[in-house]
C-alpha positions in Angstrom: -54.8 40.6 100.9 -55.7 39.4 104.3 -59.2 38.7 105.4 -61.2 41.3 107.2 -61.9 41.0 111.0 -64.3 38.3 112.0 -67.2 40.6 112.6 -67.1 42.1 109.1 -66.3 38.7 107.5 -69.2 36.9 109.2 -71.6 39.7 108.5 -70.7 39.6 104.8 -71.1 35.8 104.7 -74.5 36.0 106.4 -75.5 38.6 103.8 -74.6 36.2 101.0 -71.6 38.1 99.8 -70.1 35.8 97.1 -66.8 37.7 97.0 -66.3 37.3 100.7 -67.0 33.6 100.5 -64.6 33.2 97.6 -61.9 34.9 99.6 -62.4 32.6 102.5 -62.3 29.6 100.2 -59.0 30.7 98.7 -57.5 31.4 102.1 -58.5 28.3 104.0 -59.5 25.4 101.7 -56.0 24.2 101.0 -55.1 23.9 104.7 -58.5 22.4 105.4 -57.9 19.8 102.8 -54.5 18.9 104.3 -56.0 18.6 107.8 -59.0 16.5 106.6 -56.5 14.2 104.9 -55.1 13.4 108.4 -58.3 11.7 109.3 -59.4 9.9 106.1 -57.7 7.5 103.7 -57.9 9.2 100.3 -57.5 12.7 98.9 -60.9 12.4 97.3 -62.6 11.7 100.6 -60.7 14.6 102.1 -62.2 16.9 99.4 -65.7 15.6 100.2 -65.0 16.4 103.9 -64.1 20.0 103.0 -67.1 20.4 100.9 -69.4 19.1 103.6 -67.7 21.4 106.1 -68.4 24.5 104.0 -72.0 23.4 103.6 -72.3 23.0 107.4 -70.6 26.4 107.9 -73.0 28.2 105.6 -76.0 26.5 107.3 -74.7 27.3 110.7 -73.6 30.9 110.3 -76.6 32.2 112.2 -75.5 30.1 115.2 -71.9 31.5 115.3 -71.7 33.6 118.5 -68.1 34.7 118.3 -67.0 32.9 121.5 -63.9 31.7 119.5 -62.2 32.9 116.4 -64.3 32.3 113.2 -61.4 30.2 111.8 -61.3 28.1 114.9 -65.1 27.5 114.7 -64.8 26.5 111.0 -61.9 24.1 111.7 -63.8 22.6 114.6 -66.6 21.7 112.2 -64.0 20.3 109.8 -62.5 18.1 112.5 -65.9 16.8 113.6 -66.9 16.0 110.0 -63.5 14.4 109.2 -63.6 12.2 112.3 -67.0 10.9 111.4 -65.9 10.1 107.8 -62.8 8.4 109.1 -64.8 6.3 111.5 -66.9 5.0 108.7 -63.8 4.1 106.7 -62.2 1.9 109.3 -62.6 0.6 112.8 -61.6 3.6 114.8 -60.2 4.1 118.3 -62.1 6.6 120.4 -60.4 10.0 120.3 -60.3 10.1 124.1 -58.3 6.9 124.4 -54.6 6.7 124.4 -53.1 4.7 121.5 -50.1 2.5 122.0 -48.0 5.0 120.1 -48.4 7.5 122.9 -46.3 5.4 125.2 -42.6 4.6 125.5 -39.5 6.6 124.8 -39.4 8.9 121.8 -35.7 8.2 121.1 -33.9 4.9 121.5 -32.6 4.9 125.1 -29.4 3.0 123.9 -28.3 6.2 122.3 -27.8 7.9 125.7 -25.2 7.3 128.4 -26.2 5.2 131.4 -26.8 6.4 135.0 -23.4 5.1 136.1 -21.6 7.1 133.4 -19.6 10.3 134.1 -22.1 12.2 132.0 -25.4 10.3 132.6 -28.2 11.0 130.1 -25.8 12.5 127.5 -25.5 11.3 123.9 -23.1 8.3 123.4 -22.4 9.7 120.0 -23.7 13.1 118.8 -26.2 12.8 115.9 -24.5 13.1 112.6 -24.6 16.6 111.0 -27.3 16.8 108.3 -26.4 18.0 104.8 -27.6 21.4 103.7 -30.6 21.5 101.5 -28.3 22.3 98.5 -26.5 19.0 99.1 -29.7 16.9 99.1 -30.7 16.3 95.5 -33.6 13.9 96.3 -36.0 16.5 97.6 -39.0 14.7 96.1 -38.0 11.5 97.8 -37.6 13.3 101.1 -41.2 14.6 100.8 -42.4 11.0 100.1 -40.6 9.7 103.1 -42.0 12.5 105.3 -45.5 11.6 104.0 -45.0 8.0 105.0 -43.7 8.9 108.4 -46.8 11.1 109.0 -49.1 8.4 107.8 -47.6 6.0 110.3 -48.1 8.3 113.3 -51.0 7.6 115.7 -53.9 9.7 114.7 -53.8 12.1 117.6 -50.1 12.8 117.1 -50.5 13.3 113.4 -53.3 15.7 113.7 -51.7 17.8 116.4 -48.5 18.0 114.4 -50.4 19.0 111.3 -52.2 21.7 113.1 -49.2 23.1 114.9 -46.3 22.7 112.5 -48.1 22.7 109.1 -51.1 24.9 109.6 -49.6 27.2 112.2 -52.3 27.0 114.8 -51.5 28.1 118.4 -51.4 25.6 121.2 -54.6 27.1 122.6 -56.4 26.8 119.3 -55.4 23.1 119.0 -56.6 22.4 122.5 -60.0 24.0 121.6 -60.3 22.2 118.3 -59.4 18.8 119.6 -60.7 19.1 123.2 -57.3 18.5 124.7 -55.7 19.7 127.9 -52.5 21.8 127.4 -50.4 19.0 128.9 -51.8 16.4 126.5 -51.3 18.8 123.5 -47.6 19.3 124.5 -47.0 15.5 124.9 -48.6 14.6 121.6 -46.7 17.3 119.8 -43.4 16.4 121.4 -43.8 12.7 120.6 -44.8 13.4 117.0 -41.9 15.8 116.4 -39.5 13.3 118.0 -40.6 10.4 115.8 -40.4 12.6 112.6 -36.9 13.9 113.6 -35.6 10.4 114.4 -36.9 8.9 111.2 -35.7 11.8 109.0 -32.3 11.8 110.7 -31.8 8.2 109.7 -32.9 8.9 106.1 -30.8 12.1 105.8 -27.7 10.5 107.2 -28.0 7.7 104.7 -28.6 10.2 101.9 -25.7 12.5 102.8 -22.7 12.1 100.4 -19.6 11.0 102.3 -16.5 13.1 101.8 -14.3 11.5 99.1 -17.3 10.3 97.2 -17.4 6.9 98.8 -20.6 5.5 100.5 
């Protein structure tokens, strides 16, 4: 059962309705944990971030004015809390700065035809077709590889990708949560998706059985 509209939900939480709070926890805590993990180094720390976020939400309910969706407001508190914890764990780069991973081509330029070619900018060789999910037997390994790829992404790219493609937030919500311009959000998402696709393409190509049973 979906949650009630924000007005009803917030009123119930302000009134101390335990049932309403339990429903919100069930609906959002898992996705909040995944998002928090994008900022901190361990699962345990991410759990602490989520707990601290809910405490802050309950303490700050009186200040919620409804200018944004309640979920967006909660996630904004989560992002702020997670960033502070992450900064204590490691020497951090300011969120507003551009990391080295935000520059350069997203796909190796050598894979495209040159300007003097008959078809400039086209693929030199089309990417190999990926096997269907049924043909891939190492699904656990794929998830492990994907996790490693995400961990290696620059923080801003990783968080934008998590919010858009994992948690299903809209571009507008991500911009509000992370204080990004629409253009920056699009660039970060594009670069993150390109890196993930490129790395997974290499892995899946290597993992795909060749016809005839020979490697």
